[in-house]
N, C-alpha and C positions, 0 to 999 in steps of 0.2 A: 403384650403381643395381641391379645384378644381385642383390646380397645382399638387397635389399628385396622381391624378387618373391614369395618364399614367405611372409614375414610379411604382406605386403599381401594376398595371396590368402587367408591365414588370417583376417585381419580382415574382409575382404569376405564370405567364406562365413559367418563367424559373424554378421555383420550381416544377411545374407539370411535366415537362420533366425530371428534375434532380431526382425526386422521382421514376418515372416509368421506364425510359429507362435502367439505370444501374441495376435495381433490377428485370427486367422482366425475364431474363433467370433463375435466382434463383427461382422466383415465379413459373415458369412453371415446374421446377423440384420438388419443395417442395410441391406445392398444387395439381399438376396434374400428378405427377410421369412421366414426360416426359423424354425420353432418350436423349442422346446427339444429335443423328441424328434428333429427333423430334424437339428439341430446335432450331437446325439450320434451318430447313425448316419453322418452325413457325415464326421465326424472319425474314426470307426472305419474306414470304407473307405479314407479317405486314409492313415491310419497302416498299414493292411494293405498298400496299394500300396507304401508306403515300405519295409515289412518285406521284401516279395518283391523289390523293386528292389535292396535292400541286399545280397541274395544273388546275383542274376542279373548285374547290371551289373559289380560287381567281379570276378565269375568270368570274364566276357568279357574284362575288362582283364587278368586274370592270364594267360589263354591268348594274348592278343595281346602281352603284355609291354609294354603301353603304357597309362598311366594319365592322360596329359594330354589326349589326344583325347577320351576319354569325359568327362573333366572339362570340356572345352570344350563338349561337347554338353549337359551339365547346365546350364551358364550360358545357352545358347541356349534350352533348355526353360524355364528360369525367366523369361526375357524374354517368351516366348510365353504362359506362364501368366499373368503380370501383365497382358498385353494382353487375354487372354480374360476374366479376372475384371473388368477395367475396362470393357469394352464390353458384357458380357453382362448381361441382366436376368433370366435364367432360372436357377433353382436346378439343374435337371437338367444344363444345359450347364456350369455351374460345377463340379458334381460330376464330370462326365466329364473336365473340364480338370484337376481335382485328382488324379484317378486316373491319367490317361494322361500328364500333364505333371508334376504336382507330386511324385508318388511318385518317379519316376526323378531329377528335379532335386534332390531331397533327399539324394542319394547323394554329392553333390559333396564334402562335407567328408571322407567316408571315402576317396574317391579321392585327395584331396590328401595325406592321411596315408599312403596306400599308395604314392604317388609318392615321398614322403620316404624310406620304408623301401627302396624299389626303388633309390633314388639313393645309398643307403649312409648315411643319417642315423643317428646314434646315439641313445641314450635321451635324453640332455640336449637334443638338437635337437628331438625329437618333443615332449617335455614343454614346452619353451619355446614351441613353436608352439601347443600346446594352451592355454597361458596367454593367448596373444593371442586365441584364440577365446573364452575366458572373459571377457576384457575386452570383447569385442563384445557378449556377453550381458548384461554389467552396464550398458553404455551403450545398447544397442539398444532394449529395451522402453520406457524412459522417453522416448527420442527418437521412437519410433514413436507413443506416445500424444500427445506434443507436436505432431507433424505432423498427426495425425488431429484433435486438438482445435482447432488453429489453421487448418487448411486443408481440413478435411473428410475423411470416411472414405476416399474414393477416392484421396486424395493419397498414402496409404501405398503404393498400388499403383504410382504414378508413382515413388516413392522406391525401391521394390523393383525396378522396371525399370531405374532408373539404376544400382543396385548390380549387377544382372545384366550390364549393358553393361560395367561396370568389371571384373567377373569374367571376361568373355569376353576383354577386352583384356589382362588380366594373364596369363591362361592362354595366349593366343596369344604373348605375349612369352616365356613359359617354353618353349613349343614352339620358337620361333625360336632361343632360346639353346641348346636341346638340339641343334639341327641344327649350330650353329657350334662348340659345345664338347661333345665326346663325354662322356657321363656314365658313371661307374663303376657297373655294375649289381650288383656283388656287395656285399652289405651288410658293413659293418665288423663284426669280431668283438666281442662284448660279453662281460661277465663271466660271464653265465649260459650262454652257448653256445647254438647252435640245437638244437632238438629236433623230432621229427616230431609230427604231430597224433595223440597217443596218449591213454592214460587221463589223463595230466596235462593235456592240452588240454581233454578233456571236463570234468575237474574244474574247470578255470579258467572254462569257460563257465557251469557250474552255480553256482559260487561267486559269479561276478560278477552273475549274474541275481539272486541273493539280496542282494548288496550294493546293487545298483541299486534293488531293491525297497524296501529300508529307506530309502534316500534319497527315493524317490518318495513313500512313505507319510508320512515325516516332513514333507516339504514340503506335501503335500496336506492334512494335518490341522493345520498350524500355526495357521491362523486360528481354527479351532474350539478348539484347545488354549488359545490366548491368551484368547479371549473367555469360554469356558465353564469351562476348567480353572483359569486364573489370575484370571479375572474382571476383566480390564483391557481397554482399547480395542484394537480390531483393528489399529490403526496399529503396535502393537508387533510384530505378526507380520511386517508389511512391513519394519520396521527390522531385525528379526532376520535375515530372508532376505537383505536387502540387505547387511548387515554380513558375513554368511557368504560371499556372492558376491564382495564386494570383497576379503575376506581370502584368497579362493581364488587370486587372481592372484599376490600375493607368495609364497604357499605353493607354487604351481607352479614359479615361478622358483627357489625354494630347493630344491625337489625335483630340478629339473634340475641343480643344482650338486652335490648330495650323491649323485646317481645315478652319478657317476663313481667314488665310493668304496664304495658299497654295492650289493648285488645287488637285482634287482627283487623277489625273494621277501622279502628283509629289509625293504624299503620297504613292501611290501604288508602285511606283518605289523605294522609300526608304524602303518599306516593303520587296520587292523582294531582294534588296541588303542585308538587314538584314537576310532574309531567306537563301540566298546563303551563307553568311558568317557563319551562324549557322550550316548548313548542312555540309559545307566544313570542318569546325573546328571539328565537331562531328566525321568525318571520321578519325581523328587523336587523339581523346581524349584517355587518358591513366589512368585517375584517377577521383574519384567522385567529388573532389573539382572543377576541370575544368568543369565537366558536369553541376554542379549546376550554376557556373558563367555564362555559355553560355545560360542559360535560359532567360537572359535579352534580348538577340537577338531574341530568339524564341517568347517571349511575344510581342515584337514590331511587328514581322512578322505576327503572327496570329491576333494580334489586328487590324492591317491594313486589313487583309483578312476579318475578321469578321465584322468590323465596316465600313470602307471606301468602301469595296467591295459592301455591300448592297446599300449604297447611290449611287455608280456608276451605278449599275443596274437600280435603280430607275430613274436615269438621262437619261440613254440610251434608256430605254424601256418606252414608254409613259403611259402604264397602270400600276398603282401602285401594284395591286394584282398580275398580271402576273410577274412583275419585282421581287417582293418578293418571289413568288413561284419558279421562275427559280433559283434565288440565293440559296434558301433552297435546291433545288434539285442538285445544284453543289456539295453540301456536300455529298449527298447520292451517286451520280455517282462517286465522288472522292473516296469514301470508296471502291467502286467496283474496280476502277482503281488501288487502292493501292495494291491489291493482286498481279498483275503482277509486280508492282514496287518492292515489297518485294521479289518475286520469282527471278527476274532478278538480283537485287542488292546482294542478299545473296549468289548467285552462283559465285561471283567474288572471286579473290584470297584473298581479305581482309575480307571476311565473312560478318558479319552484318554491319561493317563499310561501306561496299559497298552499302548498302541500302541508307545510308546518302549521299554517293557520287552521287548515281543515283538521289536522291531528289534535290541535288544541281544543277545538270545538267537540271533537269526538271523545276526548278525555273527560271533559265536563259532562257530556251526556252519559258516559259509562258510570261516572261517580253518582250522578242523579238516579240512575236506574238502581244501583246498589243501595243507595240511601233509602229510596222510596219503598223498595221491596223488602228491606230489612226492618222497616218500622213495625213494631209490635202493636197489635190492637190494644186500645185502652181498656184496662181492667176496671170493672165497676166494683167499688168497695162493697163488702157484704152488707153493711148497714144500709147503704143506698139501695142495694138490690132488694132487701127485705121491705124497705119503705115503699118501693114502687109496686111490689107484688102483694102487700098486705091489703085486706079489705078496708075500704074507707068507712069511717064512722058516719052514722046518719045524723049526728047532731050538727 
């Protein structure tokens, strides 16, 4: 039973976001009569609150060296948010609830992974837990639409509240277990070894913003690419994204196994190569069959970004909470950067295929930044050093 606590928590936190985030725009319109412009700025301030919370709350957890109590608070905040949205009929009150409650509540997943690192979890453990979150994202949105379609829009808030109650119960059980069984707080040594947050850490942040931007841009324009680029029904966009999401789960489990043999940097390099191959091939796709087949490359690419990327941040940045929070925010900043990527790529002569070509170039650039920043300075052998510093003979 104890072994199921972390996987259960990962599934529940994944379901929480999979229920709320895809349905939030629809809820704003259906329950609060929000206009398209209002939906836009509400989502903007909600995401801004999440961005700030992803830095402040994990920083507090790092100082306290306790990630479970803040995680418990996130579950409680989610429950209160579901209640506020369910009983309110005013858009301003809903917005305040999303900013004050929703932003901090959204940090729960980051805190869970910070707790894993703090408890000594290795790369394989983190990647396998991330695979469970991905499974929740595959099952969550269809389940949410089924609930809303069959029981009404407010029913999803009841489901969200039920998930929050289970999150609170699971976290409380982990806190109780920690009291009875002392947890080793020193992380296990991994192949790459720990490093301080230096130029390599900065390069990792920049590179992963670029990689997240390519994924966000590709997902955002998939519908337009399928209908206007390929000239087929939009359903093929949904099939392609669904296949990619489904393949991401076994890809993450496979990554967890091979992470015991290969370093994080080697795996990230393989992911970037797969990403470049995917985006470059997408620039020349002409039929749905090829589109679906290429999703294997996309699944490996984003599996590496989602799984190994998090463990790399935790290795480069000594504070688990800050590391997880920064990694989460590369996703948010990447979504912002994807706007100019789409604008630049779609203005090329090849249209929406140009977005994929731009993503291919950006993937190569991200890999180069990481490789160059990760190169260690050449060590001078001791004998050579003594030879250069010793006084020369007068003969």
